[in-house]
N, C-alpha and C positions, 0 to 999 in steps of 0.2 A: 239460958243460954251460951254462957260460957260453954259448958260442954257441948253444945252442939260443934261450937266451934271449934273443937278441937276433935272432934269428933270428924269432922272435915278435910280439918289438915291433916289426920291421921288418914285418910282414904287418897288422897292426891297422889304421896306417892304410889300407891299399888297400879293406880288409874294410867299415871303416869311408865310405870314398869310395864303395863299390859298394850299400854301404844306403842312402847320399845321393840316388844317381842312382835308386833304385829310388822312392825316395817322391816325389822331384819327377816321376820317371813319372807317378805318380795323382795327384798333384796339376795337372798340368798340364792335364787337361780342365777343371778346377773354376777353372783360374787363365785360362785362356784363354775362357771363357764366359764368365766375370767382368767381364775385361778388354771386352770385346765391348758385352757388353749393360748393364754396369752405367758401367764406367767411363767409356770414351770417350763413351754417350752422355749424363754429367754434362757432359765436360770440353767438348764444342758444346753443348749448352743454353747451359752459362756463357760460350758466343763468342758465340752467336746473340742472346744478351740484351744483346750490345753494339751489335747491327747491324741495319737494316731490311730483313726477309726477306720478302716475300710467296709466294716457293713455285717463282718463275716468273724473276724474275732476281735477278742474283746479289748473297749479302748486302751491304748496302750499311753501312761503319762509322758508327756514330752515337754513339758513345759512353755517357756515362750517360741517356742522353736519355728511354731507355726506362721506366728507373727513378725518372726527372725526374715524367714522364709520368703512370706510376704514382699519385706522390703529390700530384701540382697538379693533372691534366687528366682524370682518370677519377674523377667522382665517384660512380658506383657502385660501385665496390671500395669507396671509403672510407665512403658512407654506406649501403651494403647486403653489400657481398660481406665486409667485414671483420669488421661485427659477429656476421653469422651464422654465419661460421666460428668466431668466437672464442666465442661462445656453445656451439653444436653442440659441438666439441673440451675444449670445460672439462666439459661435463656427459655426453659419450660419452664420452670418453678417461676420466677420475677415475672416473667416476659404473659405467662399465662394469666398470671395472677393481679397482675395493673390490667391485661386486657379483660380480663373479668370486672373488673370496677370499673372500669370506662363505659361496657358494656349495658351493665348496668344502671349507668349514671345516666345514658344517653335514653335507656329503655324508660328508665323513670319518670322521664319529659314527655312520653307520647300520652296518647288516649290511654283509656283501660282497654280498648278492645284491642287496638293495635298491638299495645304492650301485649298482649296474653297471646297472641300468634308471633311478633318475633321470640316472644322468652322460649316458646313450645320452638320454636327452627332453632334456637340456638341450642337449647339443652339437650335437644335429643341425639346429636351424637352422642352425647356422655351414656346413654342407654345402649348403645349399641354394642354387643360383645366386641373384645378386639381382634377375635377373627373375623366374625361377618365385616366388620370393619377392614381390615385388611385386604380381603376379598376385591373389595371396592378399588380399593389402594391402588395395588394390585395389577388389576386391567389398566386401573391410568399408566402406571408406571412401567408395565411390559416391557420386555427390552427387544422386542420384533416391531412388525410393522403394524400389528394390530394392538400396542399400546395407543391408547388414546394420547397421548401426550406426544409417541415416538411419530405416529400419524399424522397431527397438528403441523410438529417441526418441518418433517419430511414437506407437507403440503405447502409449507409456507418460502420451504425452500433455504431454513436455517441449517437442514444438518442434512448429508447424502445418506450415511447409511444408519440405522438406527441404536441407540445408545441402552446398553445394558445397564440401567438404573440400578437396579437393586441389587444388583452383584457387584456396583460401581464400590469405590473407596472415598472418590470423590466426591459424590452425589447420597450415598446410603443414609448419613447420619443427619443433613438436612431434611430428608422426605421424613426420617425420624420425628423430628422436631414439627413438622411442619402436621402430618398426620397426627401428634399428642396435643397439640397447642388447639386443634381444628374440632378433638372432641374432651380439649380440658374446661368445659363451661357446663360443671356438674353441681352438687350442692353448693358450691363453698359460693359458685355466682348467684344461684338463687335466693343463698343466706342472704347476700350483701343488695341484694335487688330488696327485696323484703325488709332490709334495713334501713335503705334510703327512702322507700316509700312512708315507713313510718316515723320517720325525722318532724318532728311539730312544727306548721310552716309558719305559725307565730316568731319562732328563731330567725327565720329568715327576715322577715319584715323589720324586726329588730335591729340584725344587723345590717339592713341598709338604709335605717335610719340610725344607725352609729359611726357609719361612712365605707360600711364595705362598697366598691364600685360593680363590684362583674363577677360571672360566674366562677372563674377560674379563684380567687377570694372566698369565694361563697362553699364550694369544696371544699379547701382547705382549713377555712376559721369554724365553719358548720357543719359540713356534712360528714368531714371523716372523722372529729373527735366526738360527733354524735351516735356513731355507729362501730364504736371500737371493738363491741364482743363479735358481731358479727364481721367486722376485718380480720380479728383474731381468728376466727373457726375458717374462714376463706383461705388464709393462708396456710391455719394446719391442714387443711385439706392439700392444698394447692402444693405443699411437700409431700405430702404422702402419695397423692396422685402421681405426682412427678416419677416416685418411684417404683410406685405399682402397673404404670403402663410401659415400664422399662423394656419388657419382653415383645413389645412391637417392631422392634428388630430380628428377631428369631422369627417373627411371625409372616413380617415380607420378604423378607433372604430366603427362608423358608431353610435353613441351615445353624447349629448351636456349634461353636463359637460363628458369628458373621462371616460373611466372606473377607480375608484379609485382615478381621478384626475390624473393620471399619466402621459396625455399630455395635460393636461390644460392650455393653456396662456393667456395674459390679452385681447387677442382679443373675445379667446371664452367665457373668463369670464364677457367683457360686452354684449357680444350673449344673453348670460345663464340670466343674470338680467335684460336685455333690451324687451328679445323677446319671453322668457320663461316665469320670475317671473314679469315684466311690471314694475319693476325698475326705470324708466328713469333717473330718479334723480340721483339714484347711480351707473347706465349705464355712464351716462354722465361725472359723477367725475371721472372713471373710466377711460375716452375718453382723460380726460382733462391729467389725470397723461399720460396718453404714448404718447398723442402730446408732453408735456414737453418732455418727453424721447426722442420721436425722433426730437424735434427740438436741446435738446440738444448735441445728438450723431451728426446731421448735421454741427455745428459748430463748432464740432471740426473737421470735417472731412475736413470741411473750411480754418479752422487753418493748416492743414498739407499739403494743395493743392491749396489751393486760392490763389491769385495773391498778393503781397506783394504791390502791389503800391497804 
């Protein structure tokens, strides 16, 4: 019996090693794609941000010059791009995230059939590609009498001549925010909805026995603490989605840079310098700044909703 026990103990490490090899085999394709499409491009962008590279000649090392130029020799970035990006990110990011939670919470109070219908209606705009989406909104905000909004305002007697909304410094950024919020109910919204629906109902009953008096306290003390993983996922998706949708201004106005830089965001600035002016080193420096911003916001979201364990 003792010898059999020793043999079984000796065989366990081999079985464990085999399972580990199988696990690594399954992970390998994902790890390879992650290295090729995420890690290597990020490393190359960081390297190129310290060089002058015009896509024709070999990169020339310039140290921190691109970052110095970003802060001291690019008035468009400091006066237009940075304020626009901050305003857009603050409204679309937290605004879209809060809206996702509120809509998910309201839908969770409905019956299953009605909830499914409204969830599909709210989620469907996020499935629409940016170009298709802007075709609809470009018709609504067209700068002539054929534009739906201009036609309505003229009929109501609020304006005399049509307003060129998508070329206007006054209106373009606001329209971008509206369009992005309209299409921001994506997988983060569905994750939060699923989390709310899976909260144990007995916790609500116990909470009311312990002294909770209304729905607001229910949300604060029961719902949000119970769905922190979904809230974290929704927050990260809101951050990523905010910057991923930044091209909507170019699609709406039809030009990069946008008219009078009214809707110019850091993503558009990167594309302009990288693919219009072929200053890849400077574009890479802008990309690194954007990457650091997204990373900082993601860490902040993790501190709010991440596990304390």
